C-alpha positions, 0 to 999 in steps of 0.5 A, a space after each residue: 411087174 411086181 415088187 415083193 418084200 418080207 421080214 421075220 424078227 427072231 426077237 419077236 419085234 413087229 416088222 410091219 412098218 419095215 415091210 411098208 418101208 421096203 415096199 416104198 423102196 420098190 414102188 418103181 416095180 408097180 403102182 397099180 396096187 399094194 398090200 401087206 399081210 401078217 400073222 395075228 392071233 393064229 390068223 392071217 390079217 392084211 391091209 390092201 388097196 388100189 394105187 400107190 402104197 401110201 394110198 393103198 395102205 394106212 401107215 398109221 393104222 399099220 403102226 398100231 398092229 403087231 406082227 413078227 413076220 409079214 410080207 408085202 407086194 406092189 404090183 403093176 398089171 394090165 388094166 383088164 386085171 386091175 381089180 380089187 380081188 387081184 390085190 396081193 398078198 393073197 391070204 387064207 386060213 387053211 387046215 394047217 394055219 394062216 398062209 399068205 403069198 406074194 408073187 413076182 413073175 408069170 407062171 406059164 402053165 397056170 391055165 392048165 394048173 387051174 383047170 386041174 384044181 377046179 376039176 378037184 373042187 377048187 373055187 377061184 376068187 381071183 385071176 392071180 398066179 398066187 391063188 393057184 399055189 394056195 389051192 395046191 397047198 390046200 389040197 395037200 393038207 396032210 403035208 407039213 405047210 413047207 412040204 406042201 409049198 415045195 410040192 406046189 412049186 415043183 409043178 410051176 413052169 415059167 417065172 416066179 420069185 415069191 415070199 410066203 407067210 406060213 403061220 409064223 415063218 417067212 419063206 422066200 423062193 425063186 424059180 429054177 431058172 432065176 428069171 426074177 431077182 430075189 435077195 436076202 438081208 439081215 439086221 439085228 436078228 431080223 431077216 428080210 427077202 426083197 426083189 431088190 437090194 435097194 429095199 434092204 438099204 431103206 431098213 438098214 439091212 446088209 445084203 446077205 446074198 441072192 436067193 439061188 435059182 431053184 432055192 427055197 429059204 425058210 426063216 423061222 424060230 429054228 433059224 434059216 434053212 435052204 431047200 431045193 426045187 428039183 432042177 433039170 436045167 443043169 447050170 443054165 440060168 435065165 436072169 432077166 436082162 430087162 431088169 438091168 435095162 429098165 426095171 430095177 433101181 440103179 442103186 440095186 445089186 442083182 445077181 452080184 452085178 451093180 445095175 448102175 455100173 451095167 447101165 453106165 457100161 451100156 452107155 459107153 458101148 453105145 457111144 462106140 457103136 453109134 457115135 454122133 459127130 458134131 453133137 454138143 450135149 448128151 441128155 438122158 431120159 429120166 430116170 432109167 436112161 440117165 445113167 446110160 447117158 452119163 456113160 455115153 457122154 464120157 465115152 464120146 467126150 461130149 458134155 452131159 446135161 440134166 436137160 430133161 427134168 422129171 416131175 418127181 410126183 409122177 410115176 413111170 409112164 411105161 407101167 401105167 395101165 392104159 395107153 391114154 394115161 401113158 400118152 398124157 403121162 409123158 407131158 406131165 412127167 417130163 419137161 426139157 430145159 429150152 435154154 440148153 437145147 436152143 440151136 444145139 445138136 443133142 443126143 438123147 439117150 433112153 433105156 428102150 423103145 417099147 411102143 414108141 409113145 415116150 420117144 415121139 413125144 419127148 423128141 417133139 418137145 425138144 424140137 419145140 425148144 428150138 433144138 438144131 438136131 435131135 439124135 436118139 440113142 437107145 441103150 438096149 437092142 430093139 424090143 422085137 418080141 413079147 415077154 412070156 415071163 413077167 414084163 408086160 410088153 403085150 402083143 408083138 404087133 404093138 411093139 414099135 420095132 416090129 411095126 416099123 423099120 429103123 428108118 420108119 421108126 426114126 421118122 415116126 419119132 421125129 429124130 435126125 437119127 436113131 440107133 440101138 445097142 447090140 445084143 452082144 454089147 448088152 450082154 457084155 455090159 451086164 457082165 454076166 455070162 450069156 448063158 445066164 441071161 434071158 434076152 428073149 424080148 430082144 432075140 426071141 430065144 425063149 426057154 424051150 418047153 
């Protein structure tokens, strides 16, 4: 998972601190590394580092720089890919000028493309998808940079939302299926591209629209123009349903649908599908389970309590690179309020169960508070299949719902009962047509080819 942000000022104002702020709003999408790149005196410059944004990039040092066009990236990757040379944006000065690329998603034919590029003399310095795009552009140096980028994107399969710095222009592009979200915004002549609309809010920009699947938007001295990657999928879309379940912030709007409203409706439908008679309170797992818990409580007419408190200085446990850190992170991150749980029957609503680590530990902690009963409700279907398009759910055999039956998993996490939302209810809650949603991690219905 990654968060990307780009800005271009038609008035020539520096945008570096705004890119920093935009990335700050997208920190939930990746905590392993961060970077910002900009054009400076005809060359590309960058500030990059490991860890959270404030550790990776010196904000004060950035404020002393000038750049009317810049892009940035925050990233989560598995531990084996967590290396300095893989930090994005990837930057280069090639025959046609400075270029930098930041990418969210997963190119599924990257191995084949890399072999072809190496056979033609390309030397790779990283294992990022972005570098292959850079090499494909460099091998088309007879083309205009935008044309070379379009040519490269046509060769990609899988998912991508990218922002590209081309000399003094900002380019935003989305794959023909629309797996990954990407929006455009504007404020006082400065244009922005971001993974989520919440990043536009922090810089005071208004949301213009989503980048359309298969669209390439070029923003520069001549204004904004739209190009198209060749499409052969008709009107079919594959917007990631897991964005609405977990990944995105609830204050974002993705493809015209409020994440907050989608999650609340998931909770309402979950209450109707999996009621819990006799329950005395409903609590959500902070933060991505909280909104669904509110919806559940309203539909079930059971009091909602903020009974599980999150330590705001600890990041998401799911996107920590190692299992050991994930296990420690649950205890550091979440703390139940004992007085609210003692001798009471509680419904705990979470967004999903992937490996089961968080669920097992939080149920145990609530039991230790003296709860009479703990009923676990999941506001999404069971995660049964690995994601091929960018969410790190790793190997299928690591998924809790694959390794165990519902009863076995319920016993494993220590709950009195466990139930999930159905795929049909998930689609209905998101509010987009079924043919426009990717539910592969739940259903196994992958993009053909």
